[in-house]
C-alpha positions as CSV (number, residue, x, y, z in Angstrom):
1,M,67.2,14.7,8.7
2,E,63.8,13.1,9.0
3,R,61.4,14.3,11.5
4,E,59.3,11.3,12.6
5,L,55.8,11.6,13.7
6,G,57.3,10.4,17.0
7,E,57.4,14.1,17.9
8,F,53.8,13.4,18.9
9,G,55.1,10.3,20.5
10,Q,54.7,7.7,23.2
11,G,54.4,7.8,27.0
12,A,55.3,6.9,30.5
13,Q,53.2,5.0,33.0
14,I,50.8,7.2,34.9
15,R,49.3,6.2,38.2
16,Q,46.1,8.0,39.2
17,A,45.5,9.9,42.4
18,A,42.8,12.3,43.6
19,Q,43.0,15.8,42.1
20,S,42.2,18.8,44.2
21,A,40.5,22.0,43.0
22,E,43.8,23.9,43.7
23,S,45.3,23.2,40.3
24,G,46.1,26.8,39.6
25,F,43.6,27.1,36.7
26,A,41.1,29.1,38.7
27,D,39.7,30.8,35.6
28,F,37.8,27.7,34.6
29,P,34.7,26.2,36.2
30,A,35.1,23.5,38.7
31,A,33.7,20.9,36.3
32,A,36.7,21.3,34.1
33,H,38.9,20.1,37.0
34,S,37.4,16.7,37.4
35,G,39.5,13.6,37.0
36,A,42.6,12.2,38.6
37,A,45.8,14.2,39.0
38,L,49.4,13.4,38.3
39,D,51.4,13.3,41.6
40,V,55.1,14.0,41.8
41,D,56.2,10.4,41.2
42,E,54.1,10.2,38.0
43,R,55.6,13.5,36.7
44,I,59.1,12.2,37.5
45,R,58.3,9.0,35.6
46,L,57.3,11.0,32.5
47,M,60.4,13.2,32.7
48,R,62.7,10.2,33.3
49,D,61.2,8.2,30.4
50,G,61.7,11.2,28.2
51,L,65.4,11.2,28.9
52,I,65.7,7.4,28.6
53,N,63.9,7.5,25.3
54,Y,66.7,9.5,23.8
55,T,69.4,7.1,24.8
56,G,68.8,4.5,22.1
57,P,68.7,6.9,19.1
58,L,71.6,8.9,20.4
59,F,73.8,5.8,20.8
60,S,72.7,4.5,17.4
61,R,73.6,7.9,15.8
62,I,77.0,8.0,17.5
63,V,77.8,4.4,16.4
64,G,76.7,5.1,12.9
65,I,78.9,8.2,12.7
66,L,81.9,6.3,13.9
67,L,81.3,3.4,11.5
68,V,81.1,5.6,8.3
69,P,84.9,6.3,7.9
70,F,85.8,2.7,8.9
71,M,83.4,1.2,6.3
72,L,84.5,3.6,3.6
73,R,88.1,2.7,4.2
74,H,87.5,-1.0,4.0
75,L,84.8,-1.2,1.4
76,G,85.6,1.7,-0.9
77,A,83.2,4.3,-2.2
78,E,81.5,2.0,-4.7
79,A,80.7,-0.9,-2.4
80,Y,79.7,1.4,0.4
81,G,77.3,3.2,-2.0
82,L,75.8,-0.2,-3.0
83,W,75.2,-0.9,0.7
84,I,73.6,2.5,1.3
85,A,71.4,2.0,-1.8
86,S,70.1,-1.3,-0.4
87,I,69.2,0.0,3.0
88,S,67.6,3.1,1.4
89,V,65.3,0.9,-0.6
90,A,64.5,-1.1,2.6
91,A,63.7,2.2,4.3
92,M,61.2,3.2,1.6
93,V,59.6,-0.2,1.5
94,G,59.1,0.1,5.3
95,L,56.7,3.0,4.8
96,L,54.2,0.5,3.3
97,D,53.0,-0.8,6.7
98,F,50.0,1.6,6.6
99,G,50.9,2.9,10.0
100,L,49.6,-0.2,11.7
101,G,52.2,-0.1,14.4
102,W,50.9,3.3,15.6
103,S,47.4,2.0,15.8
104,V,48.5,-1.0,17.9
105,M,50.6,1.1,20.2
106,R,47.6,3.4,20.9
107,E,45.3,0.4,21.6
108,V,47.9,-1.2,23.9
109,A,48.5,2.0,25.7
110,G,44.7,2.6,26.0
111,S,44.3,-0.7,27.8
112,G,46.1,0.6,30.8
113,G,48.1,-2.6,31.4
114,N,44.9,-4.7,31.5
115,P,44.2,-5.6,27.8
116,D,40.9,-7.0,26.9
117,N,40.4,-9.8,24.4
118,A,39.9,-7.4,21.5
119,T,43.2,-5.8,22.1
120,V,45.0,-9.2,22.5
121,R,43.5,-10.4,19.2
122,L,44.5,-7.2,17.5
123,V,48.1,-7.5,18.6
124,G,48.3,-11.1,17.5
125,A,46.7,-10.4,14.1
126,A,48.8,-7.3,13.5
127,A,52.0,-9.2,14.3
128,N,51.2,-11.7,11.6
129,V,50.2,-8.9,9.2
130,Y,53.6,-7.4,9.9
131,L,55.3,-10.7,9.2
132,V,53.5,-11.0,5.8
133,L,54.3,-7.4,5.0
134,G,58.0,-8.1,5.9
135,L,58.1,-11.1,3.6
136,A,56.4,-9.1,0.8
137,G,58.9,-6.3,1.4
138,A,61.8,-8.7,1.3
139,G,60.6,-9.8,-2.2
140,I,60.4,-6.2,-3.4
141,I,63.9,-5.4,-2.1
142,A,65.4,-8.5,-3.6
143,G,63.7,-7.7,-6.9
144,A,65.0,-4.1,-6.7
145,G,68.5,-5.5,-6.5
146,F,68.1,-7.3,-9.9
147,L,66.5,-4.2,-11.5
148,L,68.9,-1.6,-10.1
149,G,72.1,-3.6,-10.3
150,G,72.7,-2.7,-13.9
151,R,71.5,0.9,-13.6
152,M,73.8,2.2,-10.8
153,H,76.9,2.4,-13.0
154,L,78.6,-0.3,-11.0
155,S,81.8,-2.1,-12.0
156,P,81.3,-5.7,-13.3
157,A,82.4,-7.1,-9.9
158,M,79.9,-5.0,-8.0
159,Q,77.1,-5.8,-10.5
160,A,77.8,-9.5,-9.7
161,V,77.3,-9.1,-6.0
162,A,74.5,-6.5,-6.0
163,P,71.7,-9.0,-6.2
164,A,73.1,-10.9,-3.2
165,V,73.4,-7.7,-1.2
166,F,69.8,-6.8,-1.9
167,V,68.6,-10.3,-1.1
168,L,70.4,-10.3,2.3
169,T,69.0,-6.9,3.0
170,G,65.5,-8.2,2.1
171,F,65.8,-11.0,4.6
172,A,67.0,-8.6,7.2
173,F,64.0,-6.5,6.4
174,V,61.7,-9.2,7.8
175,G,63.5,-9.2,11.1
176,D,63.5,-5.4,11.1
177,Q,59.8,-5.3,10.6
178,M,59.2,-7.6,13.5
179,L,61.6,-5.6,15.6
180,T,59.8,-2.4,14.7
181,Y,56.4,-3.9,15.5
182,M,57.5,-5.3,18.9
183,T,59.0,-1.9,19.7
184,E,55.6,-0.3,19.1
185,V,54.1,-2.8,21.5
186,L,56.7,-2.0,24.2
187,H,55.9,1.7,23.6
188,G,52.3,1.0,24.3
189,L,53.4,-0.8,27.5
190,R,55.5,2.2,28.3
191,R,58.7,0.2,28.8
192,F,61.1,2.7,27.4
193,D,64.0,1.2,29.4
194,L,63.6,-2.1,27.6
195,I,63.2,-0.4,24.2
196,N,66.5,1.5,24.6
197,A,68.3,-1.5,26.0
198,V,67.3,-3.5,22.9
199,S,68.3,-0.5,20.7
200,V,71.6,0.0,22.3
201,G,72.4,-3.7,22.4
202,G,71.5,-4.1,18.8
203,S,73.6,-1.1,17.7
204,L,76.6,-2.3,19.7
205,L,76.3,-5.9,18.4
206,R,75.9,-4.7,14.8
207,A,78.9,-2.4,14.9
208,T,81.0,-5.2,16.5
209,A,80.0,-7.7,13.9
210,I,80.6,-5.3,11.0
211,V,84.0,-4.3,12.3
212,A,85.0,-7.9,12.9
213,A,83.8,-8.9,9.4
214,L,85.7,-6.2,7.6
215,T,88.8,-6.6,9.7
216,L,88.9,-10.3,8.8
217,G,88.7,-9.4,5.1
218,G,84.9,-9.5,4.5
219,R,83.3,-7.5,1.8
220,V,80.0,-5.8,1.3
221,T,78.1,-9.2,1.2
222,G,79.7,-9.9,4.6
223,V,78.3,-6.6,5.9
224,A,74.9,-7.5,4.6
225,A,75.1,-10.9,6.3
226,C,76.1,-9.3,9.6
227,Q,73.1,-7.0,9.3
228,L,70.8,-10.0,8.7
229,A,72.2,-12.0,11.7
230,V,72.1,-9.1,14.1
231,T,68.6,-7.9,13.1
232,S,67.3,-11.4,13.4
233,A,68.8,-11.8,16.9
234,T,67.5,-8.5,18.0
235,A,64.0,-9.1,16.7
236,I,64.0,-12.5,18.5
237,S,65.1,-10.8,21.7
238,A,62.3,-8.2,21.4
239,V,59.7,-10.9,20.8
240,T,60.9,-12.8,23.8
241,I,60.9,-9.7,26.0
242,V,57.3,-8.8,25.0
243,A,56.2,-12.4,25.8
244,M,57.8,-12.3,29.2
245,I,56.3,-8.9,30.1
246,E,52.8,-9.7,28.8
247,P,52.4,-13.3,27.7
248,R,49.1,-12.5,26.0
249,F,51.0,-10.3,23.5
250,G,53.4,-13.1,22.6
251,F,53.8,-13.8,18.9
252,R,51.8,-16.8,17.6
253,L,52.4,-17.7,14.0
254,G,49.2,-18.1,11.9
255,D,47.0,-15.8,13.8
256,F,46.3,-13.8,10.6
257,S,43.1,-11.8,10.2
258,L,42.7,-8.6,8.2
259,E,39.2,-8.1,9.7
260,R,40.7,-7.5,13.1
261,V,43.1,-4.8,11.8
262,R,40.9,-3.2,9.2
263,A,39.1,-1.0,11.7
264,H,42.4,0.5,12.8
265,L,43.8,1.1,9.4
266,S,42.3,4.6,9.1
267,F,44.2,5.9,12.1
268,G,47.4,4.4,10.8
269,I,47.0,5.7,7.3
270,V,46.2,9.2,8.5
271,S,49.2,8.9,10.8
272,Q,51.4,8.0,7.8
273,L,50.1,11.0,5.9
274,A,50.8,13.3,8.9
275,H,54.3,11.7,9.0
276,A,54.7,12.6,5.3
277,M,53.6,16.2,5.9
278,S,56.2,16.4,8.7
279,Q,58.9,15.2,6.4
280,I,57.9,17.8,3.8
281,V,58.1,20.6,6.4
282,W,61.7,19.7,7.5
283,S,63.2,18.2,4.3
284,A,61.6,19.9,1.3
285,P,63.0,23.4,1.8
286,S,66.6,22.2,0.9
287,L,65.3,20.6,-2.3
288,L,63.3,23.7,-3.1
289,V,66.5,25.8,-2.7
290,G,68.3,23.5,-5.2
291,V,65.5,23.7,-7.7
292,M,65.2,27.5,-7.6
293,L,68.8,28.7,-6.9
294,G,71.0,25.8,-7.9
295,S,72.5,22.8,-6.1
296,A,75.5,24.8,-4.8
297,T,73.1,27.0,-2.7
298,I,71.8,24.0,-0.9
299,V,75.0,23.7,1.1
300,P,74.5,26.8,3.4
301,Y,70.9,25.7,4.2
302,Y,71.9,22.1,4.7
303,V,74.8,23.0,7.0
304,G,72.7,25.6,8.9
305,Q,70.0,23.1,9.8
306,R,72.2,20.2,11.0
307,F,72.7,21.2,14.6
308,P,69.2,22.6,15.2
309,L,67.6,19.5,13.9
310,A,69.9,17.3,16.0
311,A,68.9,19.4,19.0
312,S,65.3,19.0,18.2
313,E,65.6,15.2,18.7
314,V,65.9,15.9,22.5
315,G,62.4,17.5,22.5
316,V,61.1,14.8,20.2
317,S,62.2,12.0,22.5
318,A,60.9,13.8,25.6
319,G,57.6,14.3,23.8
320,E,57.3,10.7,22.5
321,V,56.6,9.3,26.0
322,L,53.3,11.3,26.3
323,M,51.2,9.6,23.7
324,P,50.5,6.2,25.5
325,A,49.6,8.1,28.7
326,A,47.2,10.3,26.7
327,S,45.6,7.2,25.2
328,E,45.2,5.7,28.7
329,Y,43.6,8.7,30.2
330,D,41.4,9.3,27.2
331,R,40.0,5.8,27.8
332,A,39.6,6.5,31.5
333,R,37.8,9.8,30.9
334,A,40.1,11.8,33.1
335,P,40.2,15.4,31.7
336,G,41.9,16.8,34.7
337,T,44.8,14.4,34.2
338,M,44.9,15.1,30.5
339,R,45.4,18.8,31.3
340,E,48.2,18.1,33.7
341,L,49.7,15.7,31.2
342,L,49.7,18.6,28.7
343,E,51.3,21.0,31.2
344,T,53.9,18.6,32.5
345,G,55.0,17.5,29.0
346,T,55.2,21.0,27.6
347,R,57.2,22.2,30.6
348,W,59.7,19.4,30.5
349,I,60.3,19.7,26.8
350,L,60.9,23.4,27.2
351,V,63.2,22.9,30.1
352,L,65.3,20.5,28.0
353,V,65.4,22.3,24.7
354,L,65.7,25.9,25.9
355,P,69.4,25.9,27.0
356,I,70.4,24.0,23.9
357,C,68.7,26.6,21.7
358,I,70.2,29.5,23.7
359,L,73.7,28.0,23.2
360,L,73.1,27.4,19.4
361,W,71.8,30.9,18.8
362,I,74.7,32.7,20.6
363,A,77.5,30.4,19.7
364,A,76.5,29.8,16.1
365,P,79.6,31.6,14.5
366,G,82.1,29.7,16.7
367,L,80.2,26.4,16.2
368,L,80.3,26.7,12.4
369,H,84.0,27.8,12.5
370,A,84.9,24.8,14.6
371,W,83.0,22.4,12.3
372,L,83.8,23.8,8.9
373,G,86.7,26.2,9.4
374,E,84.5,29.2,8.4
375,A,81.3,30.9,9.4
376,R,79.5,32.6,6.6
377,P,76.9,35.2,7.6
378,E,74.1,33.6,5.7
379,T,74.8,30.2,7.2
380,V,74.9,31.7,10.7
381,L,71.6,33.4,10.2
382,I,70.0,30.2,8.8
383,L,71.3,28.2,11.8
384,R,69.8,30.8,14.2
385,L,66.4,30.9,12.4
386,I,66.0,27.2,12.3
387,T,67.1,27.0,16.0
388,A,64.2,29.4,16.7
389,A,61.9,27.2,14.6
390,V,63.0,24.1,16.6
391,L,62.3,25.8,19.9
392,L,58.8,26.9,18.9
393,D,58.0,23.6,17.4
394,S,59.1,21.8,20.6
395,I,56.6,23.9,22.5
396,G,53.8,22.3,20.5
397,A,55.2,18.8,20.7
398,A,53.4,17.9,23.9
399,A,50.1,19.3,22.5
400,G,50.6,17.0,19.4
401,N,51.2,14.0,21.7
402,V,48.0,14.6,23.7
403,L,45.9,15.0,20.5
404,W,47.5,12.0,18.9
405,G,46.9,9.9,22.1
406,R,43.2,10.9,22.1
407,G,42.9,9.8,18.5
408,S,42.6,13.3,17.1
409,I,45.0,12.5,14.3
410,G,42.8,14.4,11.8
411,A,43.6,17.7,13.6
412,I,47.3,16.9,13.5
413,L,47.1,16.1,9.8
414,A,45.3,19.3,9.1
415,V,47.9,21.4,11.0
416,H,50.8,19.6,9.4
417,G,49.3,19.8,6.0
418,A,48.7,23.5,6.3
419,V,52.3,24.0,7.7
420,A,53.7,22.0,4.8
421,V,51.9,24.0,2.1
422,A,52.7,27.3,3.8
423,T,56.4,26.3,4.2
424,L,56.7,25.6,0.5
425,A,54.7,28.6,-0.6
426,I,56.5,31.1,1.7
427,S,59.9,29.6,1.0
428,A,59.4,29.8,-2.7
429,W,58.2,33.4,-2.5
430,L,61.1,34.5,-0.3
431,L,63.9,32.6,-2.1
432,G,63.5,34.9,-5.1
433,R,63.7,38.0,-2.9
434,V,66.2,37.4,-0.1
435,G,68.1,34.3,-1.3
436,V,68.7,31.1,0.5
437,V,67.9,32.7,3.9
438,G,64.3,32.9,2.7
439,A,63.9,29.2,3.1
440,A,64.8,29.5,6.8
441,W,62.2,32.3,7.2
442,G,59.8,30.2,5.2
443,L,60.2,27.4,7.7
444,L,60.2,29.5,10.9
445,I,56.9,31.3,10.2
446,P,54.6,28.4,9.4
447,V,56.2,26.1,12.1
448,S,55.5,28.8,14.7
449,L,51.9,29.2,13.6
450,G,51.5,25.4,13.5
451,S,52.9,25.0,17.0
452,A,50.5,27.7,18.3
453,A,47.6,26.0,16.5
454,L,48.4,22.6,18.2
455,V,48.7,24.2,21.6
456,A,45.4,26.1,21.1
457,I,43.6,22.9,20.0
458,A,45.0,20.8,22.8
459,S,44.2,23.5,25.3
460,R,40.6,23.5,24.2
461,V,40.4,19.7,24.4
462,C,41.9,19.8,27.9
463,A,39.7,22.7,29.1
464,V,42.5,25.1,29.8
465,S,43.3,28.6,28.6
466,P,46.4,28.8,26.4
467,L,47.5,31.9,28.5
468,A,47.1,30.0,31.7
469,L,49.0,27.0,30.3
470,A,51.8,29.3,29.1
471,T,52.0,31.0,32.5
472,R,52.3,27.7,34.4
473,V,54.7,26.2,31.9
474,S,57.1,29.2,31.9
475,R,57.0,29.9,35.6
476,G,60.5,29.9,37.0
477,L,62.4,29.7,33.7
478,M,63.1,33.3,33.2
479,F,66.1,33.5,35.6
480,P,67.8,30.2,34.4
481,A,67.4,31.3,30.8
482,A,68.8,34.8,31.6
483,A,71.7,33.3,33.5
484,C,72.6,30.9,30.7
485,T,72.3,33.6,28.1
486,A,74.5,36.0,30.1
487,F,77.1,33.3,30.6
488,V,77.3,32.2,26.9
489,T,77.3,35.8,25.7
490,A,80.1,36.8,28.1
491,V,82.2,33.8,27.0
492,A,81.5,34.5,23.3
493,W,82.4,38.1,23.6
494,S,85.6,37.6,25.7
495,V,87.0,34.3,24.3
496,S,85.2,33.9,21.0
497,P,85.5,30.1,21.1
498,Q,86.1,28.6,17.6
499,R,87.5,25.2,18.5
500,W,85.9,22.1,19.8
501,A,88.3,22.0,22.7
502,T,86.9,25.3,23.8
503,L,83.3,25.0,22.6
504,L,82.6,21.7,24.4
505,P,83.7,23.0,27.9
506,V,81.7,26.2,27.3
507,A,78.6,24.1,26.4
508,M,79.0,22.0,29.5
509,A,79.5,25.0,31.7
510,A,76.5,26.7,30.2
511,G,74.4,23.7,30.9
512,C,75.6,23.6,34.5
513,V,74.8,27.3,34.9
514,Y,71.3,26.7,33.6
515,A,70.7,23.6,35.7
516,V,72.0,25.3,39.0
517,A,70.0,28.4,38.3
518,L,66.9,26.4,37.7
519,Y,67.4,24.2,40.8
520,R,68.0,27.2,43.0
521,H,65.3,29.5,41.5
522,G,62.3,28.2,39.6
523,A,62.4,24.4,39.6
524,R,59.1,22.6,40.3
525,E,58.9,19.9,42.9
526,E,59.2,17.0,40.4
527,E,62.2,18.7,38.7
528,R,64.0,19.2,42.0
529,E,63.3,15.7,43.2
530,M,64.6,14.3,39.8
531,A,67.7,16.4,40.2
532,D,68.2,15.1,43.7
533,A,67.8,11.5,42.4
534,A,70.3,12.1,39.7
535,I,72.8,13.6,42.2
536,R,72.3,10.6,44.4
537,S,72.9,8.2,41.5
538,L,76.1,10.0,40.5
539,R,77.3,9.8,44.1
540,G,76.5,6.1,44.1
541,V,78.5,5.6,40.9
542,R,81.4,7.7,42.4
543,D,81.4,5.7,45.6
544,A,81.3,2.4,43.7
545,A,84.1,3.5,41.5
546,D,86.1,4.6,44.6
547,R,85.5,1.3,46.4
548,T,86.6,-0.6,43.3
549,L,89.7,1.6,42.8
550,R,90.6,1.2,46.5
551,A,90.3,-2.6,46.2
552,L,92.6,-2.6,43.2
553,L,95.1,-0.2,44.7
554,K,95.4,-2.3,47.8
555,R,97.3,-4.9,45.7
556,V,99.9,-2.5,44.4
557,W,101.9,-0.4,47.0
558,V,103.2,2.2,44.6
559,A,99.7,2.8,43.2
560,R,98.2,2.9,46.7
561,S,100.7,5.4,47.8
562,A,100.1,7.6,44.8
563,W,96.3,7.4,45.4
564,H,96.6,8.4,49.0
565,L,99.0,11.2,48.1
566,V,96.3,12.6,45.7
567,L,93.7,12.5,48.4
568,A,96.1,14.2,50.8
569,L,96.9,17.0,48.3
570,R,93.2,17.4,47.7
571,D,92.7,18.0,51.4
572,V,95.5,20.6,51.3
573,V,93.8,22.5,48.5
574,R,90.3,22.1,49.7
575,Y,90.5,22.8,53.4
576,G,91.7,26.1,54.9
577,P,91.1,27.2,58.5
578,K,87.7,28.8,57.7
579,A,86.4,25.7,55.9
580,I,87.5,23.5,58.8
581,E,85.7,25.7,61.3
582,R,82.5,25.6,59.2
583,N,82.7,21.8,58.9
584,L,83.3,21.3,62.6
585,E,80.4,23.5,63.5
586,A,78.2,21.6,61.1
587,E,79.2,18.3,62.6
588,F,78.2,19.4,66.1
589,D,75.0,21.0,64.8
590,A,74.0,17.7,63.1
591,R,74.0,15.6,66.2
592,P,75.6,15.4,69.7
593,D,78.9,13.5,70.1
594,P,79.5,13.2,66.4
595,W,82.8,11.3,66.8
596,G,81.5,8.8,69.4
597,Y,83.6,9.9,72.4
598,A,81.3,7.9,74.6
599,S,82.2,4.7,72.8
600,T,84.4,2.0,74.3
601,G,87.2,2.7,71.8
602,E,87.4,6.4,72.5
603,Q,87.2,5.8,76.3
604,R,90.2,3.5,76.0
605,R,92.0,6.2,74.1
606,M,91.4,8.8,76.8
607,Q,92.5,6.4,79.6
608,S,95.7,5.6,77.8
609,A,96.4,9.4,77.5
610,L,95.7,9.8,81.2
611,A,98.1,7.0,82.0
612,L,101.0,8.9,80.2
613,L,100.2,12.0,82.2
614,D,99.9,10.2,85.5
615,A,103.2,8.5,85.1
616,A,104.9,11.9,84.3
617,L,103.2,14.0,87.0
618,A,103.6,11.3,89.7
619,G,100.6,12.5,91.7
620,S,101.3,16.3,91.4
621,R,98.6,18.7,90.2
622,P,99.8,21.4,87.7
623,N,98.6,24.9,88.6
624,R,97.6,26.1,85.2
625,C,96.5,23.6,82.5
626,L,95.2,24.2,79.0
627,E,93.1,21.8,76.8
628,I,92.9,22.8,73.2
629,G,90.0,21.2,71.3
630,C,87.9,20.2,74.3
631,A,84.8,19.5,72.0
632,E,81.9,18.5,74.2
633,G,84.1,18.0,77.3
634,F,84.4,14.2,77.5
635,F,88.2,14.3,78.2
636,T,87.8,17.5,80.2
637,L,85.7,15.6,82.6
638,L,88.7,13.3,83.3
639,L,91.4,15.9,83.1
640,A,90.0,18.6,85.4
641,P,90.4,16.7,88.7
642,R,94.1,16.4,87.9
643,C,94.6,20.2,87.5
644,V,94.4,23.1,89.9
645,S,92.8,25.2,87.1
646,L,91.9,24.3,83.6
647,L,91.2,26.5,80.6
648,A,89.3,24.5,78.0
649,L,89.2,25.9,74.4
650,D,87.3,25.0,71.3
651,L,86.1,26.5,67.9
652,S,82.5,25.6,68.3
653,D,80.1,27.6,70.6
654,L,77.6,24.7,70.5
655,A,80.3,22.2,71.6
656,L,81.4,24.5,74.4
657,A,77.8,24.8,75.7
658,R,77.5,21.0,75.9
659,A,81.0,20.9,77.6
660,R,79.9,23.3,80.3
661,E,76.8,21.3,80.9
662,R,78.8,18.1,81.2
663,N,81.4,19.6,83.5
664,R,79.2,21.5,85.9
665,A,80.8,19.7,88.8
666,N,84.3,20.7,87.8
667,R,84.3,24.3,89.1
668,N,88.0,24.7,88.3
669,A,87.3,24.4,84.5
670,V,86.7,27.5,82.4
671,F,85.4,27.1,78.8
672,T,86.2,29.7,76.1
673,R,85.9,29.9,72.3
674,W,89.4,30.1,70.7
675,N,91.1,29.5,67.4
676,L,94.6,28.1,67.6
677,L,95.8,29.7,64.4
678,H,94.3,33.2,64.5
679,D,93.1,34.3,68.0
680,Q,95.3,36.2,70.5
681,L,97.2,33.9,72.8
682,P,95.9,33.6,76.4
683,E,97.9,35.4,79.0
684,G,100.7,33.7,80.8
685,Q,102.1,30.2,80.3
686,F,100.8,26.8,81.2
687,E,102.4,23.9,83.0
688,L,100.4,21.3,81.0
689,I,98.9,21.6,77.5
690,V,96.7,18.9,76.0
691,I,95.8,19.0,72.3
692,M,93.9,15.9,71.3
693,G,92.4,15.2,67.9
694,V,93.0,18.8,66.6
695,L,96.2,18.9,64.6
696,E,94.9,16.2,62.2
697,Y,92.5,18.8,60.9
698,V,95.3,21.2,60.0
699,F,96.2,20.2,56.5
700,R,98.8,22.8,55.4
701,R,102.4,22.8,56.5
702,K,102.6,26.5,57.2
703,H,99.7,26.3,59.6
704,L,101.2,23.3,61.4
705,F,104.5,25.3,61.9
706,R,102.5,28.2,63.2
707,A,100.5,26.0,65.6
708,R,103.6,24.4,66.9
709,D,105.3,27.7,67.6
710,R,102.3,29.1,69.4
711,L,102.0,26.0,71.6
712,I,105.7,26.2,72.5
713,T,105.2,29.9,73.4
714,L,102.2,29.0,75.7
715,L,104.1,26.1,77.4
716,A,106.1,27.0,80.5
717,P,109.7,25.8,80.9
718,G,109.6,22.3,82.3
719,G,105.9,22.0,81.3
720,Y,104.4,19.0,79.6
721,L,102.7,19.0,76.1
722,L,100.5,16.0,75.3
723,V,99.9,15.6,71.5
724,S,97.3,13.0,70.5
725,N,96.2,12.4,66.9
726,S,94.5,9.7,64.9
727,R,96.5,7.4,62.6
728,T,95.6,8.0,59.0
729,G,96.4,4.5,57.8
730,E,99.4,2.3,56.9
731,V,100.1,4.1,53.6
732,S,100.6,7.6,54.8
733,E,102.2,6.4,58.1
734,K,105.0,4.7,56.0
735,A,105.3,6.9,52.9
736,R,108.0,9.6,52.7
737,W,105.4,12.1,51.5
738,G,103.5,11.6,54.7
739,R,106.5,13.0,56.6
740,W,106.8,16.0,54.2
741,L,103.1,16.8,54.4
742,I,103.0,15.9,58.1
743,R,100.0,13.6,57.8
744,G,99.1,11.0,60.3
745,G,99.6,10.5,64.0
746,K,103.2,9.2,63.6
747,W,104.5,12.1,61.6
748,L,102.7,14.7,63.7
749,S,104.4,13.2,66.8
750,E,107.8,13.3,65.0
751,F,107.1,16.9,63.9
752,F,106.8,18.1,67.5
753,A,109.6,15.9,68.9
754,E,112.2,17.3,66.4
755,H,111.8,20.8,67.7
756,Q,114.8,21.8,69.7
757,A,112.7,23.3,72.5
758,L,111.0,20.0,73.2
759,E,112.1,16.6,74.3
760,K,110.1,13.4,74.0
761,V,109.1,11.8,77.3
762,S,107.0,8.9,76.2
763,T,104.8,7.6,73.3
764,F,101.9,5.2,73.2
765,T,100.5,3.9,69.9
766,G,97.0,2.5,70.0
767,D,94.8,0.8,67.4
768,F,93.9,4.1,65.7
769,Y,95.8,6.8,67.6
770,V,99.2,7.9,68.7
771,H,99.9,9.7,72.1
772,T,103.2,11.6,72.5
773,L,104.1,13.4,75.7
774,L,106.8,16.1,75.4
775,R,108.5,18.4,77.9
776,K,109.8,21.9,77.3
777,V,113.5,22.1,78.0
């Protein structure tokens, strides 16, 4: 797996604000703290761009993986191999751009969104240079098809189509070069959202076109033609997007000038060399294993590095967004901001990569067993060592970004060159002594030292102590890391997951444990706010999906009924008496009159309930009355004058305090805290009991039966019971399951009326409620 120089990558837009001297690096002189600071919004922008930047590559890899078996099945091994050969040649020819795209990206980023004429002329000239290089590369690729067609041991039929495949790939290379160039411009403009939108759209369009072509009987030339069409369309889209965002960077044919780009070639060429050194570090050990120990021994090393290198892409993508920001602040001479950029980037990369590496290290045996059906000890050790190398390398990625953005590519080349030489030397020395595991050790040791070197160099440039940087970066991560480690270790020890069906939930659960622990203990302000924003976004998606589903279900009665049944069962499972009590107290604590009893609709509801009582009582006043669920005393205010004495009960102390205040004039009313399901029954019996808006919060059948029995016990013979509840909607009021679950005002009224000790006196159904007056016989 290639490691792009993008691990010292590109950045997010940074807005400047005043920096205070309270930056936490008190061990440096005040002069080192000058410059603008990154506020919370700017840090969140960097973090969000880091996540967005991984979307395109991740989607492309997934699509590529899914396409492989389909293309093999339809093309056959020989034709598929020819296709791979053509795009491999194109990939090698693409390295001959002298790193010009990186130079342009740095200049565009350094302009800070306000490019001068020199930058505009550079972008225009470089675009035309890329076009010329693309055309030259197309010729090389086409020529390679004629030269290699007879040397790849192809069948006569494949030899006949090989030149056409390479010619089509060559033409696609022109579009690919322009797409790559415009992507670098967008990197400089820090529009990672657009970059990944283009990438995802191109990948999806390419996959769709290839699947359609092969399904309709197309062959390898059809695949190459699809590649050409999609790449051309995607390149045109990228050119159009760049022109819309920044018209001065629009492509203009003929603006060709080597003089304008010559001054920037040195940075690009050195970047290419650093890129080559990075490839050697991560790719050469497997080749060295094959040369020294035989090709069969490459397999354990190759297998062991796949998952760690895939995980490293997370850190690489998070780090890539820093380079343009570093270029901008280097131009602005803002050392304080550069220091905070280094700290924020290093912290965020570590936050992302740490839980993945913990999971890979502990679950390595189960992971290999799920993937390959076996987990050899040497492969497990290789996977763990390379995981450690990836973690340590990720720590230095932000430092590399900052150095690269400042133009210190020479330092990066020196470190990468030294790491490459040391990797080959140590691996060669250890391979003869400890076997294939020696290559993993030979990678881990130099990469660790190289990462430390980059951090030390960047710290010196940013005027911060490496120790102070490490302290700030790691603060608050110990507990989340320990929680994640303990969880994965406990699961691995107790369950020993060795199947994807078990490993994937374990991985997701481990990530949740880490995220929750970090959010609760150790998250910085920007991390907490980003998590809150993500939660709000998920809730928005959930609510939108719920609204859409409800709109669809309204058209189908059976589906609507099933959906409401699911919601009703969810309430049965979720809400017990204690949960209901907590929720009600929270409602009253949030604001007075949370259900709007002072509103016109609720007042009409109360008056209709009083009308039922007045008709039954015929002017008489019951001696002992009981109101269950008096809340803040709105109905009590109307009921008390109709009673000789009234005992008003509720679960909430806060609601009762407000009810007492509201009913100061009603001296015959006494307010007490009481739970219908659990507390001891009041002494004696009552001639009138009112329970309004209470039973609809009792979701379980057994609790409703208990509540009914207790109310009947409290009701004196001949006494009246007024039950009032809200209607839950047309579905549950009509459905048979509503009767069984006793949900809704209609079914609650029926539930009480069917008891042999009660007889129904009268019922009133309002817009959103049902009153039922019963008498004890």
